[in-house]
N, C-alpha and C positions, 0 to 999 in steps of 0.2 A: 746237605742233601735232605736231612730229616725235616728241616723247616720248609723247604720247597714242597715236599710231599704233604706236609700238614696244610699248607696254603692251598695246594691243589685239591686235596680232599674237601676242604671247606668250600671251595668253589663248586665242587661236584655234589654237594650235599643233596641227598634225596634221589640221586641217579646212580645206576649201576655203572661201575668202571669196567669197561671192556677193552678189547684189543686196541681200538683206535685211541681211546683215552690214555692207555698205558704208553703207547708210542709217543703221544703228545707230551706226556709227563717226562719221558726219557729225553726227548728233544729239549724241553725246557731246562732240565737238569744239565744236559750237555752244554747248553748256551751259557749257563751260569758258571760252568766249570771250564771255560775256555775251550770248548769243543770236545772235552773228554766225555765219551759216552759211558754212562753207568751200566753195570751189568743188570740184565733183566731180573735175575734172582735177587739181587740186592734191593732193587726197587720194589719188587713184589714182597720181600721180607718187611720192608718199611710199611707198605700198604696193609699187609696182614696185621700189623701192630696197631692199626686204627680201627674205627668202627665203620669204615666205608663198606658199602655193598660191592663186592668184587665178583665179576663173572666167573663162572666155573671154567670157562674156556681159557682164562689166563692163569688159572691155579687158585682161584678163590674157593672158599668153602664157608659153611655156616658160621655166623658170628659167635654163637655160643660154644663152638668147638675150638675157636682160636685160643691159643695159649694153654689149652688143657693137656696137651702131650708134653711131658717134661723130659729134659735130657741132662739136667744138672748132676744127678747122681743115680745110682742103681735103684735105691728105694723109691725115689719119686718117679723114676722112669717106669718101674714095675707097676706101681700103683696107678699111674696114668694110663698105661697100656691095658691093664686089667679093666679099668673103668671104661676105656674105649671099646674093649671087647663086649662089655654089656650094652653100650650104646649101639654098636654094630649089630649085635644079635637082636636087639629090640627093633631096630630099623628093618632088618630082614624079616622078622616075624610079622611086622606090619606091612610088608611088601612095599616099603618106602625106599626105593632104589636110589633116589637122590640123597637121602640122609645116609644110607649105607656108603655111598660113594664119597660123601663129605667126611665120614669117619676115616675112610682110607686116605683121603687127601690130607687130613690132619696128621695122620701117622707118617705119610710120605713127607710132609713138611718137616716133621721132627727128624726124619732120616736125612733130609737135605741139610738141616742145620748141623747134624753130626758130621756129615761129609765135609761141610765147610770148616768145622773145627779141626777135623783130622787133616785138612790141607794146610794148616798153619805150621810153618817150619819150626817155630819156637815152642811148640807144645811139648811138655815134658814127657819122658818115656812112660811114667806112671799114668798120666792123664791120657796118653795115646792108647795104652792098653785098656783103660777103663772105657773110653769112648768107642774103641773098636769092639769091645764086648757089647756095649749098648747098641751099636750099629747091627750086630748079629741079632739082637733081640728084635729090633725093628724089622729086619728081614724075615724072621720067623713069623712075627705078627702079620706082616703083609702076605706071607705065603699061606698061613693057616690061623686066622685070628681066634677061631674057636678052640684051638689046641694050645694057644699061648699060655694061659694060666698054669696048666699042668706042666708044660715044657719048662717054663721059667722056674717053677718050684723045683723040679728035678735038676735043672742046670745049676741053680744056686746051692742046692743040697750037695751035689757032686763037687762043686768048687770049694765047699766048706770042709770036705773030707780029705 
């Protein structure tokens, strides 16, 4: 599927991929997979890993924000969410609603990746606890990004005690 997405992106170079193009790509993938239709989130995940311009209407967001929200471990997740808090605050101060929305989409994308990981039946109990905690962090960020840095500091301090 990854190679089909790469080929599709190469053919679409210089144009924004929107709803119609996404549906075309899903049909092409299904044809290559014997009629098995890929999930839209899986295809979008692969598209977000490229440098393709993606319409916000299908879940796209700014290229420079892709890959900046981390979910690997608590330290990297915290650092990336605090960095995103700064990006979001800067966008709001500049009255750049598109950029602020892109910051939110980047965090929502990380939250979706966590949801996907938590759906794996073979995830160890330890990893499940860790990723569940991170999912809570993402929820808090999306509810109140400006409060997140203080909240996570207190949350981690309480967990250490």
